[in-house]
N, C-alpha and C positions, 0 to 999 in steps of 0.2 A: 587576650580576649578570644573565647570560642564562640561562633556564630551558629544559633540554632533554633529551632523553633519549639515552643512551649504552648502547652494547653491553656485554656481560661483558668483563672484562679480568683479566688475569693479573699481581698486584704480583710482582715477582723482588728478592730482597735479603736483608737482615739485619735481626732485630727488636730492638729496646731497649728497656729499662725506663725510666721517669723518673729512676730515680737514676743513668743515664749522662749525663744532661746537666751541663754544665760550670756554672762559677759565674754565665756570663751566661746560661744557661738554653736554650743552644743544644747541638746536637748535632754539632759541628764535627768533634769528635775521632773520634764514633762513625762519621760519614760518610766520614773519611780512612781508618778501619781497612776500611770497604768497597771504598773506591777501590783499596785496597792489595792486594786478595784477587786473586789471580791467575786462580783460577775466575769470578769476577765479570768482569773483565777479558777472559777467552776468550769468556764466554756474550756480551758486549756484541758482541765482534767477529764471532763467530759468526750473530748475528741482525742486525747491520749498524745497532747501536744505540750506537756509540761514543759521539755528541753528544747522548744522552738520557739525563735523570736524572730521578728522582722521590722524593717522599718522601711518607709517609703516617702520618695518626695513624688509629688504632683506638680508638675512647673505649667505656670501660667504666662500669659504674654509679658507681665508684668510683674508677677511675683511668683511665690510657690506657696504650699502646704504640706506640712510634716505629718505622717501617719506612722504610731506605734501600735506594734500589735502580733500579730503571726499570720502568715499565708496559709490557707486553705484550698485542697484542691478542689474544683465544683462548686457547687450552690449550696451555702447555709444560712439558717436563719442568724441573725443578729441578735445576740443576748441584749436583755434590759442595759442602756447605760454606754452601750458601746454602737459602734457604727462600721458600715461594711461598704466595701468597693469591689466592682467587679473589673476585674483585669482581662483584658481580652487575649484571645489565641494570638501569639505574635512571634514574630523573628526578632532575636535578642542576639545580644551581645551579653555571654555570660564569661564570668571567672570565679573561680573557687580558690579561697586562699586558707592554707592550713595553718593551725595554731595561733593565728594572729587575732583571737576572736577582739582584742581590744580596739582594733579597725573600726568594729561596730559604731562604738563610741566616740569616733573621732569627729571633730568640726567639718560641718557639710563644707566650709570654704576649702577644705583641705582634701576632701574626698572626691567632689564633685568633679574639680578640675582635672585631678589623677584620673578618674575613671574616662570623662569625656576624651582625655589625650590617647588613653587605652584604644578605646573605642575607633578613633579616628586613624591611629596608628595600625589598627587591624584591617583597615579599608572600608569599614562601614560608615555611613552618614553621621554626621553629628551636625545638629543645627546648631549656630552660634548662639541663638535663644533656645534652649529645649522646649519652652512652651510652645515654639511655633509648630512643633510635631504633632501628629495626626495621633502619637501615643507618647505622651509627655511624662513618661515614668522611670524613676528609677528606684529601685529595689534591693534591699540587703536582708538576706535571710541567713540569721544564725543558728546552727545546731550544736549545742552544748554538748551531746553526747560525744560527737564525733571531732569537736573543737574547730568546725570549718564555717567558713563564713562565705557565701555566694554572693558577689554583687550582679546585678541584672539590669541591662539598659536595653530599654525598649527601642526597636529601628521601627517596625512596620506591623500592622495588624494583620491577622491572616483571616 
């Protein structure tokens, strides 16, 4: 994991509760719902983001919310039917995985502990309960053009 500073970003998409996970503990059906949304398709086309996707977990003290959509630099208006979430400028742990885009759809109960271990092994602070962090965010950004998956664990706001 590479420690770095990132600028403020906006996540645009839809949010889903833990109860929306399927039996395999994935959000594949929820992701498909967003992919089928005409407003989402138009937003992607209008911003030249057709080959970008992102997922985000926002941890709380006792649960979490899952987001699916796309990351956008800076401020944007949220299209009808979609929501936006402002992510702060922050210090993060970032890891880019080449050619393993299937990791983007892996169950969260596999991905989160693996990433938390990598972050801890890199010497960065990891809360036992990520919801206790001032920046309780885990983002995965997928670039379908380059076949790269970037995993971003927020450590502290800037």
